[in-house]
N, C-alpha and C positions, 0 to 999 in steps of 0.2 A: 504493500499499500504506499503511495506517495503522500508526502506531506501536503497539506492544504495551504496555499499561500494567501495571505490576508493583509490588509492595511487599515490603519486608523489615519484619518486626515484631520488637520486642524484648519478650520476655515474662518476667515475674518473678512468681513465686507464682501462675501461671494468669492474670495480668492483663497487658494490653498496657501498656507503660511508654514505648514509643517506636515510631516508624514512619518509614521512608524510602521515599518514593514515587519511581519511576522509569519511563522509557519506553525501549523498545528499537526502534530503526529501523536496518535494515541492520546495520552493525557499530559502532553508537554507542549507548551507554547514557547517557541524559540524566536526571540527578538533579534533580527538580523540587522536591522538599520533603523536609525532615528535621525530624521533630518529637521532642522529648524532653519528656515531660510533667512531669518534675522536672529542673530545670537543675543542672549542677554535679555529676553522678553519672557522667559519662563515657559515657551512653548513646548520645549523638550519635556519638561516636568508634567505639564498638562497631559501631553501624549502618553507618558509613562503611567500617569495616574489612571487614564482610561484603560490602558492595557492591563494594569494590575487589578482594577475593578472587574474586567472582563474574566481574567484568570480566576479570581476568586469565585465569581458567579458560576463558572463552568467546572470548578474544582480541578484546574490545571496547575502544574508546576511550571515555573519560568526558567528557561535556559537563556541567559543573556550573552549571546554571541557579540552583540553590539557593545562597545566599550562604554559608551554613555549609559546604556541600560544597566550594565554591571555595576557601575559606580553608584548609581541611584539605589539599587537593591542592596549593595553592600553597606552603604552609609545609614540605612534605616532598619532598626531592630524589628520594626513592625512587619518587615517583609521576609524574615528569615524563614518562615514557614513555607514560602513560595519558592525561594530561590534554589536552584540546583546547579551543579557544575557538570562539565561534559563526562567526567569519570562516572558520575551516577547514571549516565543514560546508556552505558554499554552493558 
């Protein structure tokens, strides 16, 4: 079975200002890329919050391949129950 590719968009005034791409395979949500087209506005954090909420709703674990996603998950103890590393997926 191939992973399902998905994305979460941040839209402002009808324009995309950020994008978070992820794949779902079994019960793992793998965050592959996070893009904020203007840095310093918190768009990446908003995208991560949406991905985290979705993972919690669906009872997924999160594998952060994207370095930004990894930092967000590592810095917040509230996400320890969601975060897994690649060694745990094999």
